[in-house]
VOGUKE-967625 format. One record per residue (C-alpha): residue number from 1; x negated, y negated, z negated. Coordinates in Angstrom, 1 decimal. Layout:
BEGIN
num: NUM, east: X, north: Y, up: Z
...
% end
This chain:
BEGIN
num: 1, east: -8.2, north: 0.6, up: -26.2
num: 2, east: -7.7, north: -3.1, up: -26.0
num: 3, east: -5.6, north: -4.7, up: -28.7
num: 4, east: -3.9, north: -7.9, up: -29.8
num: 5, east: -6.5, north: -10.7, up: -29.7
num: 6, east: -4.6, north: -12.7, up: -32.4
num: 7, east: -2.8, north: -10.1, up: -34.4
num: 8, east: -2.7, north: -12.2, up: -37.6
num: 9, east: -0.1, north: -14.6, up: -36.1
num: 10, east: 3.5, north: -13.8, up: -35.1
num: 11, east: 3.0, north: -15.3, up: -31.7
num: 12, east: -0.3, north: -15.0, up: -29.8
num: 13, east: -1.1, north: -17.8, up: -27.4
num: 14, east: -2.9, north: -17.9, up: -24.2
num: 15, east: -3.3, north: -20.9, up: -21.9
num: 16, east: -2.9, north: -18.4, up: -19.0
num: 17, east: -1.2, north: -15.0, up: -19.2
num: 18, east: -1.3, north: -12.5, up: -16.3
num: 19, east: 1.0, north: -9.5, up: -16.1
num: 20, east: -0.2, north: -6.5, up: -14.2
num: 21, east: -3.4, north: -4.4, up: -14.1
num: 22, east: -3.5, north: -3.9, up: -10.3
num: 23, east: -5.7, north: -5.7, up: -7.8
num: 24, east: -3.5, north: -8.9, up: -7.7
num: 25, east: -3.4, north: -9.2, up: -11.5
num: 26, east: -7.1, north: -8.4, up: -12.2
num: 27, east: -8.3, north: -10.7, up: -9.4
num: 28, east: -6.1, north: -13.5, up: -10.7
num: 29, east: -7.4, north: -13.0, up: -14.3
num: 30, east: -11.0, north: -12.8, up: -13.2
num: 31, east: -10.8, north: -16.1, up: -11.2
num: 32, east: -9.0, north: -17.9, up: -14.1
num: 33, east: -11.7, north: -16.6, up: -16.5
num: 34, east: -14.4, north: -18.1, up: -14.3
num: 35, east: -12.6, north: -21.4, up: -13.9
num: 36, east: -11.8, north: -21.7, up: -17.7
num: 37, east: -14.6, north: -20.0, up: -19.6
num: 38, east: -13.6, north: -21.5, up: -22.9
num: 39, east: -10.0, north: -20.4, up: -22.7
num: 40, east: -8.6, north: -16.9, up: -23.5
num: 41, east: -7.0, north: -15.3, up: -20.4
num: 42, east: -4.5, north: -12.7, up: -21.5
num: 43, east: -4.0, north: -9.7, up: -19.1
num: 44, east: -0.9, north: -7.6, up: -20.0
num: 45, east: -0.8, north: -4.2, up: -18.4
num: 46, east: 1.2, north: -1.0, up: -19.0
num: 47, east: -1.7, north: 1.2, up: -17.9
num: 48, east: -4.8, north: 1.9, up: -19.9
num: 49, east: -6.9, north: 1.5, up: -16.7
num: 50, east: -7.2, north: -1.5, up: -14.4
num: 51, east: -8.1, north: -1.8, up: -10.7
num: 52, east: -11.2, north: -3.8, up: -10.0
num: 53, east: -12.5, north: -5.1, up: -6.6
num: 54, east: -16.1, north: -4.0, up: -6.2
num: 55, east: -18.6, north: -4.4, up: -3.4
num: 56, east: -16.6, north: -7.1, up: -1.6
num: 57, east: -17.7, north: -7.7, up: 1.9
num: 58, east: -16.5, north: -10.4, up: 4.3
num: 59, east: -16.5, north: -8.6, up: 7.7
num: 60, east: -15.4, north: -11.6, up: 9.7
num: 61, east: -13.7, north: -14.9, up: 9.0
num: 62, east: -10.5, north: -13.2, up: 7.9
num: 63, east: -11.3, north: -9.4, up: 7.8
num: 64, east: -12.6, north: -8.1, up: 4.5
num: 65, east: -13.6, north: -4.7, up: 3.0
num: 66, east: -14.1, north: -3.8, up: -0.6
num: 67, east: -14.1, north: -0.8, up: -2.9
num: 68, east: -11.4, north: -0.4, up: -5.5
num: 69, east: -12.6, north: 1.0, up: -8.7
num: 70, east: -10.4, north: 2.3, up: -11.5
num: 71, east: -11.9, north: 1.2, up: -14.8
num: 72, east: -11.2, north: 1.3, up: -18.5
num: 73, east: -9.9, north: -2.2, up: -19.5
num: 74, east: -12.9, north: -2.5, up: -21.9
num: 75, east: -15.2, north: -2.7, up: -18.8
num: 76, east: -13.3, north: -5.8, up: -17.6
num: 77, east: -13.5, north: -7.4, up: -21.1
num: 78, east: -17.2, north: -6.8, up: -21.2
num: 79, east: -17.7, north: -8.4, up: -17.8
num: 80, east: -15.5, north: -11.4, up: -18.7
num: 81, east: -15.6, north: -12.0, up: -22.5
num: 82, east: -12.7, north: -14.5, up: -22.4
num: 83, east: -10.3, north: -11.9, up: -20.8
num: 84, east: -8.2, north: -10.1, up: -23.5
num: 85, east: -6.4, north: -7.0, up: -22.2
num: 86, east: -3.1, north: -6.2, up: -23.9
num: 87, east: -2.1, north: -2.6, up: -23.1
num: 88, east: 1.7, north: -2.6, up: -23.1
num: 89, east: 4.6, north: -3.0, up: -20.7
num: 90, east: 6.6, north: -6.2, up: -20.7
num: 91, east: 10.0, north: -5.7, up: -22.4
num: 92, east: 11.3, north: -9.2, up: -21.9
num: 93, east: 10.4, north: -12.6, up: -20.4
num: 94, east: 11.8, north: -15.7, up: -22.1
num: 95, east: 11.0, north: -18.3, up: -19.5
num: 96, east: 12.8, north: -21.1, up: -21.5
num: 97, east: 10.5, north: -20.5, up: -24.5
num: 98, east: 7.4, north: -19.9, up: -22.3
num: 99, east: 6.7, north: -16.5, up: -23.8
num: 100, east: 6.8, north: -12.7, up: -23.1
num: 101, east: 7.7, north: -9.9, up: -25.4
num: 102, east: 5.9, north: -6.6, up: -24.9
num: 103, east: 7.3, north: -3.1, up: -25.5
num: 104, east: 5.0, north: -2.9, up: -28.5
num: 105, east: 7.1, north: -5.8, up: -30.0
num: 106, east: 4.4, north: -8.5, up: -29.8
num: 107, east: 5.1, north: -12.0, up: -28.5
num: 108, east: 2.7, north: -14.0, up: -26.3
num: 109, east: 3.2, north: -17.6, up: -25.5
num: 110, east: 1.8, north: -19.0, up: -22.3
num: 111, east: 1.2, north: -22.4, up: -20.6
num: 112, east: 1.0, north: -20.8, up: -17.1
num: 113, east: 2.2, north: -17.2, up: -16.3
num: 114, east: 1.4, north: -15.1, up: -13.3
num: 115, east: 3.5, north: -12.0, up: -12.6
num: 116, east: 1.6, north: -9.3, up: -10.7
num: 117, east: 3.6, north: -6.2, up: -11.7
num: 118, east: 3.4, north: -4.7, up: -8.3
num: 119, east: 6.1, north: -2.4, up: -6.8
num: 120, east: 7.6, north: 1.1, up: -7.5
num: 121, east: 8.3, north: 4.0, up: -5.1
num: 122, east: 11.6, north: 3.9, up: -3.3
num: 123, east: 12.5, north: 7.6, up: -3.9
num: 124, east: 15.1, north: 9.3, up: -1.6
num: 125, east: 16.8, north: 10.6, up: -4.7
num: 126, east: 16.3, north: 10.1, up: -8.4
num: 127, east: 16.0, north: 12.8, up: -11.1
num: 128, east: 15.3, north: 15.8, up: -8.8
num: 129, east: 12.3, north: 17.7, up: -10.1
num: 130, east: 11.4, north: 18.9, up: -6.5
num: 131, east: 11.2, north: 15.3, up: -5.2
num: 132, east: 7.8, north: 13.6, up: -5.9
num: 133, east: 6.9, north: 10.0, up: -5.2
num: 134, east: 3.3, north: 9.0, up: -4.7
num: 135, east: 2.4, north: 5.6, up: -6.0
num: 136, east: -0.4, north: 5.7, up: -8.6
num: 137, east: -3.2, north: 8.0, up: -9.8
num: 138, east: -1.0, north: 9.9, up: -12.2
num: 139, east: 1.6, north: 10.8, up: -9.5
num: 140, east: -1.3, north: 12.0, up: -7.3
num: 141, east: -2.5, north: 14.3, up: -10.1
num: 142, east: 1.1, north: 15.7, up: -10.3
num: 143, east: 1.2, north: 16.1, up: -6.5
num: 144, east: -2.1, north: 18.0, up: -6.5
num: 145, east: -0.8, north: 20.4, up: -9.2
num: 146, east: 2.3, north: 21.2, up: -7.1
num: 147, east: 0.4, north: 21.5, up: -3.8
num: 148, east: -2.0, north: 24.1, up: -5.2
num: 149, east: 0.8, north: 26.6, up: -5.4
num: 150, east: 2.7, north: 25.5, up: -2.3
num: 151, east: 3.2, north: 27.3, up: 1.0
num: 152, east: 5.3, north: 24.6, up: 2.6
num: 153, east: 6.2, north: 21.0, up: 1.8
num: 154, east: 8.4, north: 18.4, up: 3.4
num: 155, east: 7.1, north: 14.8, up: 3.7
num: 156, east: 9.6, north: 12.1, up: 4.3
num: 157, east: 8.4, north: 8.6, up: 5.4
num: 158, east: 6.3, north: 7.0, up: 8.1
num: 159, east: 4.0, north: 4.6, up: 6.2
num: 160, east: 0.4, north: 4.7, up: 5.2
num: 161, east: 0.6, north: 7.3, up: 2.4
num: 162, east: 2.6, north: 9.7, up: 4.7
num: 163, east: 0.1, north: 9.2, up: 7.5
num: 164, east: -2.8, north: 10.0, up: 5.2
num: 165, east: -1.1, north: 13.0, up: 3.6
num: 166, east: -0.1, north: 14.8, up: 6.8
num: 167, east: -3.7, north: 14.5, up: 8.1
num: 168, east: -5.5, north: 15.5, up: 4.8
num: 169, east: -3.3, north: 18.5, up: 3.6
num: 170, east: -4.6, north: 22.0, up: 4.4
num: 171, east: -3.5, north: 25.5, up: 3.5
num: 172, east: 0.1, north: 24.6, up: 3.6
num: 173, east: 2.8, north: 24.1, up: 6.3
num: 174, east: 4.0, north: 20.5, up: 6.5
num: 175, east: 7.5, north: 19.5, up: 7.8
num: 176, east: 7.2, north: 15.7, up: 8.5
num: 177, east: 10.5, north: 13.9, up: 8.8
num: 178, east: 10.4, north: 10.4, up: 10.2
num: 179, east: 13.3, north: 8.1, up: 11.1
num: 180, east: 11.4, north: 6.5, up: 14.0
num: 181, east: 10.6, north: 7.8, up: 17.5
num: 182, east: 6.8, north: 7.8, up: 16.8
num: 183, east: 4.5, north: 8.2, up: 13.9
num: 184, east: 3.1, north: 5.2, up: 12.0
num: 185, east: 5.4, north: 2.5, up: 13.5
num: 186, east: 4.6, north: 0.2, up: 10.6
num: 187, east: 1.1, north: -0.1, up: 11.9
num: 188, east: 1.1, north: 0.6, up: 15.6
num: 189, east: 3.2, north: 1.4, up: 18.7
num: 190, east: 4.1, north: 4.7, up: 20.4
num: 191, east: 1.0, north: 4.5, up: 22.6
num: 192, east: -1.3, north: 4.4, up: 19.6
num: 193, east: 0.8, north: 7.2, up: 18.0
num: 194, east: 0.2, north: 9.4, up: 21.0
num: 195, east: -3.5, north: 8.6, up: 20.8
num: 196, east: -3.6, north: 9.8, up: 17.2
num: 197, east: -1.4, north: 12.9, up: 17.3
num: 198, east: -4.0, north: 15.3, up: 18.8
num: 199, east: -6.0, north: 14.8, up: 15.6
num: 200, east: -3.2, north: 16.6, up: 13.7
num: 201, east: -4.1, north: 19.9, up: 15.5
num: 202, east: -7.9, north: 19.6, up: 15.5
num: 203, east: -10.2, north: 20.6, up: 12.7
num: 204, east: -11.4, north: 17.9, up: 10.4
num: 205, east: -15.2, north: 17.3, up: 10.0
num: 206, east: -16.8, north: 19.7, up: 7.6
num: 207, east: -18.4, north: 16.9, up: 5.6
num: 208, east: -16.1, north: 14.5, up: 3.9
num: 209, east: -16.3, north: 10.9, up: 5.2
num: 210, east: -18.0, north: 8.7, up: 2.7
num: 211, east: -15.4, north: 6.9, up: 0.6
num: 212, east: -15.4, north: 3.2, up: 1.3
num: 213, east: -12.8, north: 2.0, up: -1.2
num: 214, east: -11.4, north: 4.1, up: -3.9
num: 215, east: -13.6, north: 5.4, up: -6.7
num: 216, east: -12.5, north: 7.1, up: -9.9
num: 217, east: -15.0, north: 6.4, up: -12.7
num: 218, east: -13.0, north: 7.5, up: -15.8
num: 219, east: -14.5, north: 10.4, up: -17.8
num: 220, east: -12.4, north: 13.6, up: -17.9
num: 221, east: -11.3, north: 13.1, up: -21.5
num: 222, east: -10.2, north: 9.5, up: -20.8
num: 223, east: -8.3, north: 10.7, up: -17.7
num: 224, east: -6.3, north: 13.1, up: -19.9
num: 225, east: -5.7, north: 10.4, up: -22.4
num: 226, east: -4.6, north: 8.0, up: -19.6
num: 227, east: -2.2, north: 10.6, up: -18.2
num: 228, east: -0.4, north: 11.1, up: -21.5
num: 229, east: -0.3, north: 7.4, up: -22.3
num: 230, east: 1.1, north: 6.5, up: -18.8
num: 231, east: 4.0, north: 8.9, up: -18.8
num: 232, east: 7.1, north: 7.0, up: -17.8
num: 233, east: 5.1, north: 3.9, up: -16.9
num: 234, east: 4.6, north: 2.4, up: -13.5
num: 235, east: 0.9, north: 2.5, up: -12.8
num: 236, east: -1.1, north: 0.4, up: -10.4
num: 237, east: -0.7, north: 1.3, up: -6.8
num: 238, east: -3.0, north: 3.5, up: -4.9
num: 239, east: -5.6, north: 1.9, up: -2.7
num: 240, east: -7.0, north: 2.6, up: 0.7
num: 241, east: -8.8, north: 5.9, up: 1.1
num: 242, east: -7.1, north: 7.1, up: -2.2
num: 243, east: -7.3, north: 10.7, up: -1.0
num: 244, east: -11.1, north: 10.8, up: -0.5
num: 245, east: -12.7, north: 13.3, up: -2.8
num: 246, east: -9.3, north: 14.9, up: -3.7
num: 247, east: -8.7, north: 18.6, up: -3.2
num: 248, east: -5.5, north: 18.5, up: -1.1
num: 249, east: -5.1, north: 22.2, up: -0.4
num: 250, east: -2.0, north: 24.5, up: -0.6
num: 251, east: -1.9, north: 28.2, up: -1.5
num: 252, east: -2.3, north: 29.7, up: 1.9
num: 253, east: -5.4, north: 30.2, up: 4.1
num: 254, east: -4.0, north: 28.2, up: 6.9
num: 255, east: -5.4, north: 25.7, up: 9.4
num: 256, east: -3.9, north: 22.3, up: 9.5
num: 257, east: -0.2, north: 22.9, up: 10.3
num: 258, east: 2.2, north: 20.0, up: 10.8
num: 259, east: 5.6, north: 19.9, up: 12.5
num: 260, east: 7.2, north: 16.5, up: 13.2
num: 261, east: 10.9, north: 15.9, up: 13.1
num: 262, east: 11.5, north: 12.5, up: 14.5
num: 263, east: 14.6, north: 10.2, up: 14.7
num: 264, east: 16.0, north: 11.8, up: 11.6
num: 265, east: 16.4, north: 11.3, up: 7.8
num: 266, east: 17.3, north: 13.5, up: 4.9
num: 267, east: 21.1, north: 14.1, up: 4.8
num: 268, east: 21.2, north: 16.4, up: 1.8
num: 269, east: 18.9, north: 18.3, up: -0.6
num: 270, east: 19.9, north: 21.7, up: -1.9
num: 271, east: 18.5, north: 23.7, up: -4.8
num: 272, east: 18.1, north: 27.4, up: -4.1
num: 273, east: 21.2, north: 28.4, up: -6.0
num: 274, east: 23.4, north: 25.9, up: -4.2
num: 275, east: 21.9, north: 26.8, up: -0.8
num: 276, east: 22.7, north: 30.5, up: -1.3
num: 277, east: 26.2, north: 29.7, up: -2.7
num: 278, east: 27.0, north: 27.6, up: 0.4
num: 279, east: 25.6, north: 30.3, up: 2.7
num: 280, east: 23.5, north: 27.8, up: 4.6
num: 281, east: 20.9, north: 28.9, up: 7.2
num: 282, east: 17.4, north: 27.5, up: 7.3
num: 283, east: 14.8, north: 27.7, up: 10.0
num: 284, east: 11.3, north: 29.2, up: 10.1
num: 285, east: 8.4, north: 26.8, up: 10.6
num: 286, east: 8.5, north: 26.0, up: 14.4
num: 287, east: 5.8, north: 27.5, up: 16.6
num: 288, east: 4.1, north: 25.3, up: 19.2
num: 289, east: 6.3, north: 24.9, up: 22.4
num: 290, east: 9.1, north: 26.8, up: 20.7
num: 291, east: 12.5, north: 26.4, up: 22.4
num: 292, east: 14.6, north: 24.8, up: 19.6
num: 293, east: 17.7, north: 26.6, up: 20.8
num: 294, east: 16.0, north: 29.8, up: 19.9
num: 295, east: 14.7, north: 28.8, up: 16.5
num: 296, east: 14.7, north: 31.7, up: 14.2
num: 297, east: 16.5, north: 31.7, up: 10.8
num: 298, east: 14.1, north: 31.8, up: 7.8
num: 299, east: 14.3, north: 35.0, up: 5.7
num: 300, east: 12.2, north: 33.6, up: 2.8
num: 301, east: 13.8, north: 32.0, up: -0.2
num: 302, east: 12.5, north: 28.5, up: -1.2
num: 303, east: 12.9, north: 26.5, up: -4.4
num: 304, east: 14.5, north: 23.6, up: -2.5
num: 305, east: 16.0, north: 22.9, up: 1.0
num: 306, east: 16.3, north: 19.8, up: 3.1
num: 307, east: 19.1, north: 19.2, up: 5.6
num: 308, east: 18.2, north: 16.6, up: 8.2
num: 309, east: 20.6, north: 14.3, up: 10.0
num: 310, east: 19.7, north: 16.1, up: 13.2
num: 311, east: 21.4, north: 19.2, up: 11.8
num: 312, east: 18.3, north: 21.3, up: 11.0
num: 313, east: 17.6, north: 22.8, up: 7.6
num: 314, east: 14.2, north: 23.8, up: 6.2
num: 315, east: 13.2, north: 25.4, up: 3.0
num: 316, east: 10.1, north: 24.2, up: 1.1
num: 317, east: 8.3, north: 24.2, up: -2.3
num: 318, east: 8.8, north: 20.5, up: -2.8
num: 319, east: 9.5, north: 17.2, up: -1.1
num: 320, east: 7.2, north: 14.1, up: -1.0
num: 321, east: 9.2, north: 10.9, up: -0.8
num: 322, east: 6.9, north: 8.4, up: 0.9
num: 323, east: 9.6, north: 6.0, up: 2.0
num: 324, east: 8.1, north: 2.7, up: 0.8
num: 325, east: 8.3, north: 0.6, up: -2.3
num: 326, east: 10.5, north: -1.9, up: -4.0
num: 327, east: 9.1, north: -5.0, up: -5.9
num: 328, east: 9.0, north: -4.2, up: -9.6
num: 329, east: 11.0, north: -7.3, up: -10.8
num: 330, east: 13.5, north: -5.6, up: -13.2
num: 331, east: 11.6, north: -6.3, up: -16.5
num: 332, east: 11.6, north: -10.0, up: -15.8
num: 333, east: 15.2, north: -10.7, up: -14.5
num: 334, east: 17.2, north: -10.5, up: -17.8
num: 335, east: 18.2, north: -14.0, up: -18.8
num: 336, east: 15.9, north: -15.6, up: -16.1
num: 337, east: 17.4, north: -17.1, up: -13.0
num: 338, east: 14.7, north: -16.2, up: -10.5
num: 339, east: 15.3, north: -16.8, up: -6.8
num: 340, east: 14.8, north: -13.4, up: -5.0
num: 341, east: 13.8, north: -12.7, up: -1.4
num: 342, east: 15.8, north: -10.5, up: 0.9
num: 343, east: 13.5, north: -7.6, up: 0.0
num: 344, east: 14.1, north: -8.1, up: -3.7
num: 345, east: 10.8, north: -9.7, up: -4.5
num: 346, east: 10.3, north: -12.9, up: -6.5
num: 347, east: 10.3, north: -15.8, up: -4.0
num: 348, east: 7.2, north: -17.9, up: -4.1
num: 349, east: 6.4, north: -21.2, up: -2.3
num: 350, east: 3.1, north: -22.0, up: -0.7
num: 351, east: 1.5, north: -22.6, up: -4.1
num: 352, east: 2.6, north: -19.2, up: -5.3
num: 353, east: 5.2, north: -20.8, up: -7.7
num: 354, east: 8.4, north: -18.9, up: -8.4
num: 355, east: 11.6, north: -20.7, up: -8.8
num: 356, east: 11.0, north: -21.1, up: -12.6
num: 357, east: 8.6, north: -23.7, up: -14.1
num: 358, east: 5.0, north: -22.6, up: -14.8
num: 359, east: 5.6, north: -19.0, up: -13.5
num: 360, east: 3.7, north: -17.8, up: -10.5
num: 361, east: 3.7, north: -14.4, up: -8.8
num: 362, east: 1.3, north: -12.5, up: -6.5
num: 363, east: 1.0, north: -9.2, up: -4.8
num: 364, east: 3.7, north: -6.6, up: -4.2
num: 365, east: 6.2, north: -8.2, up: -6.6
num: 366, east: 6.5, north: -11.4, up: -4.6
num: 367, east: 8.1, north: -12.5, up: -1.4
num: 368, east: 6.5, north: -15.4, up: 0.5
num: 369, east: 9.0, north: -18.1, up: 1.4
num: 370, east: 6.9, north: -20.7, up: 3.1
num: 371, east: 6.8, north: -21.2, up: 6.9
num: 372, east: 3.9, north: -18.9, up: 7.8
num: 373, east: 1.2, north: -19.4, up: 10.4
num: 374, east: 2.2, north: -18.1, up: 13.9
num: 375, east: -0.3, north: -15.2, up: 13.3
num: 376, east: 0.4, north: -14.2, up: 9.7
num: 377, east: 3.1, north: -12.0, up: 8.1
num: 378, east: 3.4, north: -10.6, up: 4.6
num: 379, east: 2.8, north: -6.9, up: 4.2
num: 380, east: 2.4, north: -5.1, up: 0.9
num: 381, east: -1.3, north: -4.1, up: 1.4
num: 382, east: -4.3, north: -4.2, up: -0.9
num: 383, east: -6.0, north: -6.9, up: 1.1
num: 384, east: -3.1, north: -9.2, up: 0.6
num: 385, east: -2.8, north: -8.3, up: -3.1
num: 386, east: -6.4, north: -9.5, up: -3.6
num: 387, east: -6.0, north: -12.6, up: -1.5
num: 388, east: -2.7, north: -13.6, up: -3.3
num: 389, east: -4.1, north: -12.9, up: -6.7
num: 390, east: -7.2, north: -15.1, up: -6.0
num: 391, east: -5.1, north: -17.9, up: -4.5
num: 392, east: -2.5, north: -17.8, up: -7.3
num: 393, east: -5.3, north: -18.3, up: -9.8
num: 394, east: -6.6, north: -21.2, up: -7.7
num: 395, east: -3.1, north: -22.8, up: -7.6
num: 396, east: -2.7, north: -22.3, up: -11.4
num: 397, east: -6.0, north: -23.9, up: -12.1
num: 398, east: -5.3, north: -26.9, up: -9.8
num: 399, east: -1.9, north: -27.4, up: -11.4
num: 400, east: -3.4, north: -27.2, up: -14.9
num: 401, east: -6.1, north: -29.8, up: -14.0
num: 402, east: -3.8, north: -32.0, up: -12.0
num: 403, east: -5.8, north: -31.5, up: -8.8
num: 404, east: -4.6, north: -31.1, up: -5.2
num: 405, east: -4.9, north: -27.8, up: -3.4
num: 406, east: -5.0, north: -26.6, up: 0.3
num: 407, east: -3.5, north: -23.4, up: 1.6
num: 408, east: -6.1, north: -20.7, up: 1.6
num: 409, east: -7.5, north: -19.7, up: 5.0
num: 410, east: -6.6, north: -16.0, up: 4.5
num: 411, east: -3.0, north: -16.9, up: 5.3
num: 412, east: -3.9, north: -18.3, up: 8.8
num: 413, east: -4.3, north: -14.8, up: 10.4
num: 414, east: -3.0, north: -11.4, up: 9.4
num: 415, east: -6.1, north: -9.2, up: 9.3
num: 416, east: -6.3, north: -5.7, up: 7.9
num: 417, east: -8.8, north: -2.9, up: 8.3
num: 418, east: -8.0, north: 0.7, up: 7.2
num: 419, east: -8.5, north: 4.3, up: 8.3
num: 420, east: -6.0, north: 6.8, up: 9.7
num: 421, east: -6.9, north: 10.3, up: 10.9
num: 422, east: -10.6, north: 9.5, up: 10.3
num: 423, east: -10.4, north: 6.6, up: 12.9
num: 424, east: -11.2, north: 3.0, up: 11.9
num: 425, east: -8.0, north: 0.9, up: 12.4
num: 426, east: -8.0, north: -2.9, up: 12.7
num: 427, east: -4.8, north: -4.9, up: 12.8
num: 428, east: -4.9, north: -8.6, up: 13.8
num: 429, east: -2.2, north: -11.2, up: 14.0
num: 430, east: 1.1, north: -10.2, up: 15.6
num: 431, east: -0.3, north: -6.8, up: 16.3
num: 432, east: 3.2, north: -5.3, up: 17.0
num: 433, east: 4.5, north: -8.4, up: 18.7
num: 434, east: 6.5, north: -9.2, up: 15.5
num: 435, east: 8.9, north: -12.0, up: 16.1
num: 436, east: 7.7, north: -12.7, up: 19.7
num: 437, east: 10.9, north: -11.6, up: 21.4
num: 438, east: 10.7, north: -10.3, up: 24.9
num: 439, east: 8.4, north: -13.2, up: 26.1
num: 440, east: 5.1, north: -11.3, up: 25.7
num: 441, east: 3.0, north: -8.7, up: 27.5
num: 442, east: 0.7, north: -5.9, up: 26.3
num: 443, east: -2.7, north: -5.0, up: 27.7
num: 444, east: -4.1, north: -1.6, up: 26.9
num: 445, east: -7.4, north: 0.3, up: 27.1
num: 446, east: -7.6, north: 3.9, up: 25.9
num: 447, east: -10.4, north: 6.4, up: 26.0
num: 448, east: -9.0, north: 9.8, up: 24.7
num: 449, east: -10.5, north: 10.8, up: 21.4
num: 450, east: -12.6, north: 7.7, up: 21.2
num: 451, east: -10.8, north: 4.4, up: 21.2
num: 452, east: -7.4, north: 2.7, up: 21.6
num: 453, east: -7.3, north: -1.1, up: 22.2
num: 454, east: -4.0, north: -3.0, up: 22.6
num: 455, east: -3.7, north: -6.8, up: 22.8
num: 456, east: -0.5, north: -8.8, up: 22.6
num: 457, east: -0.4, north: -11.7, up: 25.0
num: 458, east: 2.0, north: -14.6, up: 25.3
num: 459, east: 1.6, north: -17.4, up: 27.8
num: 460, east: -1.9, north: -16.3, up: 28.6
num: 461, east: -3.0, north: -16.5, up: 24.9
num: 462, east: -3.8, north: -13.7, up: 22.6
num: 463, east: -1.3, north: -13.3, up: 19.7
num: 464, east: -2.4, north: -10.0, up: 18.1
num: 465, east: -4.4, north: -6.8, up: 18.6
num: 466, east: -4.6, north: -3.1, up: 17.4
num: 467, east: -8.1, north: -1.6, up: 17.5
num: 468, east: -8.5, north: 2.1, up: 16.8
num: 469, east: -12.0, north: 3.5, up: 16.8
num: 470, east: -15.4, north: 1.8, up: 16.7
num: 471, east: -14.6, north: -0.9, up: 19.2
num: 472, east: -16.6, north: -3.7, up: 17.7
num: 473, east: -14.1, north: -6.2, up: 19.1
num: 474, east: -12.5, north: -7.4, up: 15.9
num: 475, east: -14.5, north: -10.6, up: 15.4
num: 476, east: -14.2, north: -11.6, up: 19.1
num: 477, east: -10.4, north: -11.0, up: 19.1
num: 478, east: -10.0, north: -12.7, up: 15.8
num: 479, east: -11.6, north: -15.9, up: 17.3
num: 480, east: -9.5, north: -15.6, up: 20.5
num: 481, east: -6.3, north: -15.5, up: 18.4
num: 482, east: -7.3, north: -18.3, up: 16.2
num: 483, east: -8.6, north: -20.7, up: 18.9
num: 484, east: -5.7, north: -19.9, up: 21.3
num: 485, east: -7.9, north: -20.1, up: 24.4
num: 486, east: -6.0, north: -19.7, up: 27.6
num: 487, east: -7.1, north: -16.3, up: 29.0
num: 488, east: -4.9, north: -16.2, up: 32.1
num: 489, east: -7.8, north: -16.4, up: 34.5
num: 490, east: -9.4, north: -13.2, up: 33.1
num: 491, east: -6.3, north: -11.1, up: 33.7
num: 492, east: -7.0, north: -7.3, up: 33.2
num: 493, east: -10.7, north: -8.0, up: 33.1
num: 494, east: -10.2, north: -9.0, up: 29.5
num: 495, east: -10.3, north: -5.3, up: 28.5
num: 496, east: -12.7, north: -4.1, up: 31.2
num: 497, east: -15.1, north: -1.7, up: 29.3
num: 498, east: -17.9, north: -2.6, up: 31.7
num: 499, east: -17.8, north: -6.2, up: 30.5
num: 500, east: -19.5, north: -7.1, up: 27.2
num: 501, east: -16.6, north: -9.2, up: 26.0
num: 502, east: -18.5, north: -10.3, up: 22.9
num: 503, east: -21.1, north: -12.0, up: 24.9
num: 504, east: -18.5, north: -13.3, up: 27.3
num: 505, east: -16.7, north: -15.4, up: 24.7
num: 506, east: -19.6, north: -16.2, up: 22.3
% end
């Protein structure tokens, strides 16, 4: 376990101190360690493991893929001898004195500080033992333990984790409650949702798809030690493909069974005793094409019940709250007058400065406040955590050396590649027409079970795109968005599958 690099003095000093062992924090610390090899870089993290970017690959000018490897902090220290990892949460930040105090009672003075403490799950209710949030590897282990004995669960939320769970879980009935009309509206529109839904009722491939991003390399004994040490702490967020290689199976020999309740939220949660006392009536798991007016009451008793805002009540073994995250700013606010964004994150300017001197922020904890490129928006995703961590380090280094700095190119175009329901999904620019008002049009191409292509056009120019499946169009569309070529004359031929569009615009 990493310790205090200068335990003999009351206050340890580091020219650069980074808080957070997730991708943003580790990327920031690594870049600073490279820029300043003779300076100690202090990385303060509550978790005994850190997240490292491995096998980084630039897919195109803005799209990138990488593996996320969970490592013991000693591996990072070995790779970068001037990085010193302090395993402890932050108890207090004293910005006036340029120092932080850890939960272990140690003080660390800094010249420049970068806060990369991530975000925490936004649970639908606190303190209920039947409501689980999934945010880090420890909460996944807890989820697996509950799932192994479950016959039915309720998943609440419509983001990335919810999408992955409903597809991966087997041997268990899943009630999926979403507040939107269609699944996955954070990432795509109703048309794309309709394209994906058939996958929920088809058998998944026998062989697991090779994991592209998340790998767990901790030995079993270390995992146990980590789980004990991290109780009550907020760990680093899960990465893409976090579910690969995990056994997500319930207690029943059932095929994939998902029922979606759309346009609703959780109204109330009842424990079994309260449910019986109030003489409520719950419903059986709906059959396909079942007339909702004839839905049968459920005779089984369940540990917990959810009442939805549409009036339906279902019993289940437990509830997964996958309703997003909130920036983890709380440990740093006491006595410090940070300016916060509307979403509660620390506001940062185009140089990743917060509102306080010599304090920067990157990743999920921050809210960008600069005027963005017409094709970029902030989303709390792993790709942006890496980009922000790297760029924050670049800004800290330039500031320390008194050098000018230009905005990083990664903020020119929103670009993200992921995987849902075993399909490759690429999102580019204003892929959901964010902020474009009514003055835009959509062009679609869909081949059932194979690909879904949507482009967002405005005044004859491409503003964004959603690509599902192996379309091989990402680099071409990226260029068309960035160079803003007038495509009016191509009309619907732009998406003609008989035209090799890559050659067309090369």
